[in-house]
C-alpha positions as CSV (number, residue, x, y, z in Angstrom):
1,M,0.4,-0.2,0.3
2,A,1.4,3.8,-0.8
3,V,1.6,5.9,1.7
4,N,1.9,9.5,1.0
5,T,3.8,11.3,3.8
6,K,4.2,15.7,4.2
7,G,7.8,14.4,4.1
8,K,11.3,12.6,5.4
9,I,13.1,13.2,8.0
10,G,16.7,11.8,8.4
11,V,18.1,11.0,11.5
12,L,22.4,10.3,11.8
13,V,22.6,7.9,14.4
14,E,25.8,4.9,14.9
15,E,26.3,3.0,18.2
16,H,25.6,4.0,21.2
17,F,22.6,6.2,20.3
18,D,20.2,6.8,22.7
19,E,17.1,4.5,22.8
20,T,14.4,7.2,24.6
21,E,15.2,9.4,22.0
22,Y,15.2,6.7,19.3
23,K,11.4,4.9,20.7
24,R,10.5,8.6,20.4
25,F,11.1,9.7,17.1
26,N,9.9,6.7,15.7
27,E,5.9,7.0,17.4
28,F,6.2,10.9,16.6
29,F,7.2,12.0,13.8
30,P,5.0,9.2,11.7
31,E,2.0,10.2,13.8
32,N,2.0,13.6,12.1
33,G,3.2,12.9,8.8
34,Y,7.0,12.4,8.4
35,E,8.6,9.8,7.3
36,V,11.7,8.7,9.3
37,E,14.9,7.8,7.7
38,Y,17.8,6.1,9.9
39,I,21.4,7.1,7.7
40,S,24.7,6.9,8.8
41,H,28.5,6.0,7.9
42,L,28.5,2.2,6.5
43,W,32.0,1.7,5.9
44,G,31.7,0.1,2.6
45,Q,29.2,-2.2,4.2
46,E,25.5,-2.5,2.6
47,S,23.9,-2.4,6.0
48,L,24.9,-2.2,9.9
49,T,23.1,-2.8,13.0
50,F,23.8,-0.3,15.9
51,K,23.2,-1.0,19.5
52,G,21.5,1.8,21.9
53,N,22.8,3.1,25.2
54,D,20.9,0.3,27.3
55,H,21.4,-2.4,24.8
56,E,17.6,-3.1,24.8
57,D,17.3,-1.6,21.2
58,E,19.0,-1.7,18.0
59,V,18.4,-0.4,14.5
60,T,19.7,-1.4,11.2
61,V,21.1,1.0,8.7
62,N,21.0,0.8,5.2
63,V,21.1,4.2,3.7
64,E,24.6,5.5,3.6
65,V,25.6,9.1,5.0
66,N,27.7,9.9,1.3
67,D,24.9,9.1,-1.1
68,I,21.4,10.5,0.8
69,Q,20.5,13.8,-1.7
70,I,19.8,16.5,0.9
71,A,17.4,18.1,-1.0
72,D,15.1,14.8,-0.5
73,Y,14.6,15.4,3.1
74,Q,12.7,17.9,5.5
75,G,15.3,18.1,8.0
76,F,17.9,16.2,10.1
77,I,18.0,15.1,13.3
78,L,21.5,13.8,14.7
79,I,20.4,11.4,17.6
80,G,21.9,12.0,21.4
81,G,23.9,9.6,23.2
82,Y,27.5,9.4,21.8
83,A,26.2,8.1,18.8
84,M,28.1,12.0,17.1
85,D,30.8,11.0,18.5
86,R,31.5,8.4,16.6
87,L,30.5,9.7,13.1
88,R,33.4,12.5,13.9
89,Y,36.4,9.5,13.7
90,Q,38.2,9.8,11.0
91,P,40.9,7.4,10.2
92,H,43.9,9.2,9.2
93,P,43.4,12.5,10.6
94,Q,46.3,15.2,9.2
95,P,47.9,17.7,11.1
96,G,45.8,21.2,10.2
97,K,43.6,19.6,8.0
98,P,39.6,20.0,8.6
99,N,38.1,16.9,10.0
100,N,37.3,14.4,7.1
101,A,34.6,11.8,8.5
102,P,31.7,11.2,6.1
103,A,29.3,12.6,8.7
104,V,31.6,15.8,9.2
105,N,31.1,16.8,5.4
106,F,27.7,15.9,5.4
107,L,27.0,18.5,7.8
108,R,28.8,21.3,6.0
109,Q,26.7,21.0,3.0
110,A,23.6,20.4,5.2
111,V,24.6,23.7,7.3
112,I,24.7,25.6,3.8
113,E,21.1,24.6,3.3
114,M,20.3,25.0,6.6
115,D,21.7,28.7,6.3
116,A,19.6,29.1,3.3
117,G,16.3,28.3,4.9
118,K,15.9,25.1,2.6
119,L,16.3,22.7,5.8
120,K,15.9,22.6,10.0
121,I,18.6,20.9,11.9
122,G,17.8,19.3,15.0
123,T,20.3,17.7,17.7
124,I,20.0,16.8,21.8
125,C,21.9,16.3,24.7
126,H,25.4,15.3,23.3
127,S,24.8,15.2,19.4
128,L,26.0,18.7,19.5
129,W,29.2,16.9,19.2
130,L,29.6,16.5,15.1
131,F,29.1,20.1,15.0
132,C,32.0,20.5,17.2
133,A,34.3,19.3,14.4
134,D,34.4,21.7,12.9
135,K,34.5,25.3,14.7
136,S,32.7,27.4,11.5
137,L,30.1,24.6,11.5
138,L,28.7,26.3,15.4
139,N,30.7,29.7,15.8
140,G,28.7,32.4,17.0
141,R,24.9,30.0,17.2
142,K,23.0,30.4,20.2
143,V,22.4,26.4,21.4
144,T,21.5,24.2,24.6
145,C,23.0,21.1,25.3
146,A,23.8,18.8,27.5
147,H,25.6,19.8,30.8
148,N,28.4,17.6,30.3
149,I,29.3,18.9,26.9
150,I,29.0,22.7,27.5
151,C,33.1,22.8,27.4
152,D,33.2,21.6,24.4
153,V,30.5,23.3,22.5
154,E,31.5,26.9,24.1
155,N,34.9,25.4,22.7
156,G,33.6,25.0,19.6
157,G,32.0,28.3,19.5
158,G,28.4,27.9,20.4
159,V,26.9,30.0,22.6
160,I,24.8,28.3,25.3
161,V,21.7,29.6,26.3
162,Y,20.7,29.5,30.3
163,E,17.7,29.6,31.8
164,D,18.5,30.0,35.8
165,D,20.7,27.4,37.0
166,E,20.9,25.2,34.0
167,T,21.0,25.3,29.9
168,I,17.5,26.2,28.8
169,S,15.3,23.1,27.4
170,S,15.4,24.1,24.0
171,Y,15.9,26.6,21.4
172,V,16.0,27.3,17.8
173,D,18.5,29.5,16.1
174,G,17.9,30.1,12.5
175,G,17.3,26.5,11.3
176,L,19.3,25.2,14.2
177,V,17.0,23.2,16.8
178,T,18.7,22.2,20.1
179,G,17.3,20.1,23.0
180,R,18.5,19.9,26.4
181,H,18.2,15.9,26.8
182,P,16.2,13.4,26.5
183,G,14.4,14.3,29.4
184,V,12.7,17.0,27.3
185,V,12.0,15.1,24.1
186,E,8.3,15.4,23.8
187,E,9.5,19.2,24.1
188,F,12.2,19.2,21.6
189,M,10.0,17.1,19.1
190,Q,7.0,19.9,19.3
191,V,9.8,22.5,18.8
192,F,11.6,20.6,15.5
193,L,8.1,19.7,14.3
194,K,6.7,23.2,14.1
195,E,10.0,24.5,12.6
196,I,10.0,21.6,9.8
197,E,5.9,22.7,8.8
198,T,7.2,26.3,8.2
199,L,9.5,25.1,4.8
200,Q,8.1,24.7,1.5
201,P,6.3,21.2,1.0
202,K,8.8,18.7,-1.1
203,S,7.8,17.2,-4.0
204,A,5.4,14.1,-3.0
205,N,6.7,11.5,-0.9
206,V,5.3,8.2,-1.7
207,S,6.2,5.5,0.5
208,S,5.8,1.1,0.3
209,V,4.4,0.1,3.0
210,K,2.8,-3.8,3.4
């Protein structure tokens, strides 16, 4: 059976992803008319299976980050946990050269599209780590994040927004939607949904469901 959706949300994922976010993304966005597609660097394999932080949930990914067409998506979410730290790994770093991990190269292109008003990017908890791989991606942006990566985000040029004695629960700066941690995932998803629905719809997206 063919099902029309409002658009597609790409979720970048790797090992040790946050399982609370994973479960809720899979429920909330389809309930609101959006297809969720998981994306990663597959290291030459047809697919890879990643386990979450709690070793209860796992996701099998067959979409290579090098191969996607950014224009096919309404937005991207970088899932929390330790997944984004793993995705910024590069096997052969060179002194003075920028990080060339596939997911970082993808993010550079996605940020250009985001700043042009063509898509939204969401991060939650630790997932700003991927932005921290290239200071030009984060420099001067107002964001929130988990308390234990505040120093990483500030060193990467981000401006942390506070509320009382903690980082604010969620924040929108242009096309970038950030959330503090999985405890605010419901608010984060609502904010992200509101933001992507301000965009021009992509061409009709049809997926096959048996």
